[in-house]
DOPA-703260 format. One record per atom (N, C-alpha, C, O): residue in three letters; x, z, y. Coordinates in steps of 0.1 Angstrom, whole numbers, plus 5000, padded with zeros to 4 digits. Last residue first. Layout:
alaXZY...
END
This chain:
his101494476415his102794416415his103894516413his105094486412arg098994576419arg099594586405arg100994536404arg101694556394leu098394506445leu098494646441leu099194666427leu099794766425trp098294226443trp099394296451trp099494436447trp100694486445ala095994196427ala097294136423ala098494206430ala099494236424val093994306442val094394366429val095794316425val096594396420arg093894126463arg094194266466arg094694336453arg095594416453asp093293876451asp094593896458asp094894046460asp096094086459thr090793936440thr091893896431thr093193916438thr094093976432phe089193986463phe089394086452phe090594056444phe091394146441ser090593886494ser089793856482ser090193966471ser091294016471asn092093916516asn091094016513asn090293996500asn089494076496arg093693696520arg094293826518arg093293936513arg093694036507ser091693506524ser092593496512ser093293626509ser093493656498pro090293576547pro089593586534pro090593576522pro090293646512ser090593716574ser091593666565ser091193666551ser091593756543thr088393806588thr089393736595thr090493676587thr091293586591thr086793966573thr086293826576thr087393746583thr087293626583glu087994216573glu087994136561glu087693986564glu088293896558thr087794396593thr088794286594thr088794196583thr089594096583arg085994576586arg085594486597arg086594366598arg086194266603ser085794626551ser086494646563ser086094546573ser085694426570gly084694596526gly083794626537gly084494646550gly083794686560ser087594716510ser086294646509ser085394686520ser085394806523ala090694706529ala089594776522ala088394696521ala088094616530tyr093494496524tyr092294526532tyr091294606524tyr091094566512pro096794596515pro095494526513pro094494566524pro094694666531ala099994526530ala098994626527ala097594556525ala097294466533gln102094366537gln101494336525gln100294426522gln099594406512leu103394426561leu103194286558leu102194266546leu101594166546thr103394706561thr102794636572thr102494486569thr101494436573phe104894756538phe103494796539phe102794716550phe101694676548glu107394656546glu106694596535glu105194626535glu104294546532ala107894836566ala107794696569ala107094626558ala106194536561ala108195076551ala107095066561ala106894916565ala105694876567thr108994986517thr109295026531thr108095016540thr107094956536ile108295136485ile108295026494ile108695076508ile108795206510leu108195216451leu108795256464leu108795126473leu109295026468arg105795326427arg106495226434arg106995276447arg106395366453ala106195626407ala105595546418ala106395426421ala107595416418tyr107695766388tyr106195796390tyr105495706399tyr104295696399leu110195686388leu109595716375leu108095736376leu107395736365pro110895676415pro110495546408pro109995566394pro109395476388leu111795946420leu110395906421leu109995776416leu108795746413ile114595966416ile113696026407ile112295966408ile111695936397asp115995846437asp116395816423asp115295856413asp115095786403leu114795956459leu114695816457leu115095766444leu114695656439met115696216455met114196186453met113996036451met113095996444ala118396196462ala117996236448ala116496196445ala116196146434ala118196136489ala118696036480ala118296066465ala117995976458tyr117096376499tyr116396246501tyr116896146490tyr116096076484asn119196556492asn117796576487asn116996446487asn116396406478ser121196446508ser121396446493ser119996466487ser119696406476asp120296486534asp120496356529asp120596346514asp119996256508thr117796746535thr119196696536thr119196556531thr118296506524phe114996766536phe115796866543phe117296826545phe117896856555gly113896416540gly114096546533gly114796646542gly115196616553ser111196196549ser112496236549ser112596376542ser111596426538thr109195896554thr109396036549thr110796066551thr111595986555ala109095626556ala108095706564ala107995846558ala106995906558asp110695506538asp111295526551asp110295586561asp110495606573lys108995476516lys110195566515lys110895586528lys111595686530ile105995526506ile106595446517ile107895526521ile107795626528leu105095516472leu105695586483leu106295496493leu106995396490ile102195486455ile103195396462ile103795476473ile103095506483ala100595556424ala101195606437ala102195506442ala102895446434asn097595536408asn098795456411asn099295496424asn098695486435tyr096295816390tyr096395736402tyr097595646401tyr098595686395gly096195986369gly095795856366gly095795766379gly095295656378met097396236371met095896236371met095396086370met094096076369asn100096186371asn099496246359asn097996256359asn097396276348ala100196076397ala100495996385ala099896056373ala099395976364ala099596306412ala098796186413ala098996096401ala097996046395arg101796476406arg100496516402arg099496386402arg098696376393lys103896316418lys103896346403lys102496386398lys101996346388ile102996316445ile103096196437ile103096216422ile102496146415thr103096596450thr101896526451thr101896396444thr100996356437thr105896646447thr104896716439thr103596646439thr102896636428ala106996476467ala107296456453ala106296526444ala105896466434val105796576491val105696436487val105996426472val105096356465val106396856491val104996816491val104896666486val103996636478his109496826484his108496926481his107096866480his106696816470glu111196616490glu111596696479glu110496806475glu110596866464ile110096516514ile110096436502ile110396516489ile109796486479cys107696706531cys109096676529cys109196606515cys108396646506gln106096446549gln107296546549gln106896656539gln105696696540gly104996106543gly104896246546gly106196326546gly107296266543ser102895876527ser103895896538ser103796046541ser102696106542val101695676501val102095806506val103195806516val104195746515phe098895516488phe100095496496phe100395636502phe099595706507leu097295506458leu097595596469leu098895566476leu099995566469his094495376442his095895356446his096195436459his095395436468gly091895436437gly092795436426gly094295426429gly095195466422ile088795546449ile090195526452ile090995536439ile090895626432asn086095586454asn086495496443asn087995456445asn088295336443asn085295796470asn085495666476asn086095556467asn086595456471ala085196006453ala083895966460ala083995826466ala082995756468arg087796036446arg086895986436arg085595936443arg084995836438leu088796136471leu089296006466leu088395946455leu088095826456ile087396376473ile087296276483ile087696136478ile086996036481arg088396506450arg086896476452arg086696366462arg085896276460asp091096536455asp090596446444asp089196416445asp088796306442leu090896716478leu091496586479leu090996486468leu090496376470asp090096976481asp089096876477asp089596736478asp088796646479thr092397216465thr091897136476thr090797046471thr090497026459gly093897336445gly093097416453gly092397346465gly091897416474glu096197076444glu095897216439glu095097296449glu095497316460phe096896846458phe095696856450phe095296996446phe094097026445ser099296866470ser098096826479ser096796836471ser095796836477asp101597116466asp100797026459asp099496996468asp098797086471ser103097316478ser103697186477ser102797076470ser103296966468gly100497496494gly101897496489gly102397346489gly102197276498phe097897476502phe098597606504phe099997616499phe100597716499asn096097236523asn096597286510asn097497406513asn097697446525ile093397086538ile094297196539ile094797236525ile093997266516val092696756550val092696856538val093696956541val094896926544ile090896576571ile092096666571ile091896766560ile090896846560pro089696236574pro089596376568pro090996446569pro091996386568glu088896056602glu089896076591glu089996216586glu090296306594asp087296026623asp086696006610asp087696016599asp087395986587arg088896056646arg087796156643arg087196136629arg086696236624ala092396016637ala091095966643ala089996066639ala090096136629pro095196236640pro094096176632pro092996126641pro092596186651arg098296166656arg096996236657arg095896166649arg095696046651leu100996116657leu100196076645leu098796136645leu098196156634ala101996236679ala102396096677ala101496036665ala101395916664asp101296506678asp100596416687asp100796266684asp099896186685ile100996636645ile101796606657ile101096496665ile100396416660val098296836634val099096716632val099796686646val099296706656asp098297196633asp097897066639asp098796956636asp099996976636val099497416625val098797346615val098297216620val097797126612glu100597536648glu101497496637glu100797406626glu101497326620trp098397596664trp099297486668trp100097436656trp100297316653thr095697706643thr096697726653thr097597596654thr097397506647gly093897656623gly093397666636gly094397686647gly094097686659val095497856598val094597746601val093997766615val093497876618ile098797966604ile097398006603ile096497886607ile096697826617gly101597936607gly100797846598gly099397886595gly098797856585lys103298256607lys103098116612lys102298036602lys102398056590asn104398516604asn102898496606asn102598356613asn101898346622glu106898536595glu106698506609glu105298496613glu104998476625asp106498566568asp107198666575asp106998656590asp106898756597lys105198326562lys104498446560lys105098556568lys104498636575ala107198146566ala105998136574ala105198266573ala104598306583gly109098226548gly109398236562gly108198226570gly107998296581gln107998176523gln108098316527gln108398326542gln107898426549leu107997926513leu106797966521leu106998106528leu106198136536leu110397906500leu110097796509leu108897846518leu108897806530pro110498126482pro111298126494pro110798026504pro110898046516tyr108598306465tyr108398156469tyr109198146482tyr108498136493tyr107598536445tyr108898486450tyr108798336452tyr108798256443gln104798746452gln105298616446gln106698586453gln106898606465asn103398966459asn104698986454asn105298856448asn106298866440glu100898866469glu101698956476glu103098966472glu103998966480pro100098516467pro100198646461pro101198736468pro102298696472leu098398346492leu099698376487leu099798506480leu099598606487glu095898346503glu096198246493glu097498266486glu097798206476pro095798536523pro095298576511pro095498476499pro095398506488phe097198566549phe097698486538phe097198526525phe097898556515gly096298666573gly096698766563gly097198696550gly097598766541pro094198396580pro094898516585pro095098616574pro094198646566arg094698126557arg093798216564arg094698336570arg095698356565trp097097856561trp096497966554trp095498046563trp095598026575gly098397526554gly097997636563gly097297746555gly096897716543ile099497186555ile099597326549ile099197426559ile099697426570asn097496896555asn098296986562asn098397126554asn097397166548val096896566550val096996686543val097996776550val099096746552phe094696306559phe095796396563phe095796516554phe094696576552ile093795986548ile093596136547ile094896206551ile095996176545thr092195686553thr093395766556thr092995916556thr092095956562leu091095396539leu090795536540leu092095606542leu093095596535leu091695096556leu091995186545leu091595326548leu091795376560gly091394896576gly090194966571gly090395056559gly089495096552arg093394766588arg092894706576arg091794786569arg091294756558thr093994936609thr093494796612thr092894736600thr091994656601arg094795166596arg093595166604arg092995026606arg091794996605ala097195076584ala096095126576ala094795126583ala093695086578thr098695006607thr098294906598thr097094956589thr096194876587asn098995266619asn098295156626asn097795046617asn096694996618leu100395396598leu099095446602leu098295336610leu097095316607val102795246599val101995256587val100595296590val099695226585asn103695306625asn103395166621asn102595156609asn101595076608gln104095586622gln103095526632gln102695386629gln101595346629ala106095596603ala104795646600ala103695596610ala102595566606asn108195496619asn107795416607asn106395466603asn105595376599arg108395706638arg107995566642arg107595486630arg106595406632ile109095916620ile107795916628ile107395776632ile106295746631ala111595846609ala110395856600ala109095856608ala108095796603asp114195796615asp113095726623asp111795736616asp110995636617ser116095946604ser115495846595ser114495766603ser113895666597lys116696126624lys117696036619lys117195926611lys117695806612glu114296276627glu114796186638glu115796086633glu115795966637ile114296416603ile113196326607ile113596226617ile113296106616gln116696566606gln116596466595gln115396366598gln115596246596arg115896726627arg117096636628arg117096526618arg117396416621cys113696866617cys113596776628cys114696676630cys114596556633leu114197066598leu113796936594leu113896826605leu114096716602asn114597316609asn115597266599asn115397116596asn116297056591lys112397346625lys113797376631lys114897326622lys115997306626gly110297296609gly110697186617gly112097216623gly112897126626trp109397526597trp110297446590trp110897336598trp111997286595val108297646620val108997736611val109797656601val110897696597gly108797456651gly108097496639gly108897576629gly110197566629lys110297366671lys109797496673lys108997546660lys108697666659pro110697096665pro111797196664pro111397336666pro112197426662asp108096966643asp108597006657asp109697106656asp109697196647cys107396926617cys107996816624cys108496856638cys109296776644val106197156607val107097086599val107996986607val109196976604ser104397256625ser105297346618ser106397286610ser107397346608asn102997016632asn103897076641asn104897176634asn106097176638gln102796776605gln102196876614gln103296946622gln104496926619trp102396606582trp102896556595trp102396646606trp101596606614his101596656555his102396756563his103096706575his104196746579leu101096326546leu101296466541leu102196546551leu103296506554met098696106544met099696146554met099896296552met099096376556leu097795846522leu097895996524leu098996026534leu100095966533leu095595586522leu096795626527leu096795786529leu095895836535ala094095406494ala093995506505ala095395536510ala096395516502ala092295136478ala093595206482ala093295306494ala092395276502glu090694996450glu090695056463glu091895136466glu092395196456ser090594906424ser091194816434ser091294876448ser091894816457ser091695186403ser090695086408ser091394996418ser092595016421val092295456382val092795336387val091695236391val090695216384arg091395686370arg091195676384arg091595536390arg091195506401lys089495786342lys090495696347lys090295686362lys089095666366ser089096136333ser088496006337ser089595926344ser090495976350met090096306304met090396276319met089896146322met090196046316
END
């Protein structure tokens, strides 16, 4: 397995889409209250703005399927996804799979489509990260007990350094969220959106690098990421 750790960082925005975050969505009808309670969208907006200002590669991962759900085995027992299949919701190109307006991707920000709780399985996410020499992954997304946790665990096992922005995510329940905050420090650093805004590194070659040379130096960026 090739080593992934490097001085470069990216922001992953996981399942910030209408089906998950909107009360009309197949999962959003159960999640939207938790998302609102934790102020996760506002925190994610701040994180996204900071990442863009500092030139970090930002990648959105959305869950979706082709018409007829060929990616889901016919007789598989997978209750989390069965509702979407039963209601014929989550087809790529439809409203359900679009990122919510509050976090709409910029034109140059890749959108990766996955088919379950793993952002890497069956996608080109790892290829994009390796092509950009990325070793550190800041993670914001829904839902912490599913796509966020699965992706962070996979990333750690693939050799990435994962950093969860813990208040720019939420779970189906308070207890699920609390449990994940106990478990995920085994795989990742946990920080807040405010800490990310204050401390996030600048990407190499970023237009903003010349405005703050001490924060952008190679030594300073690596030191913060390793902290």
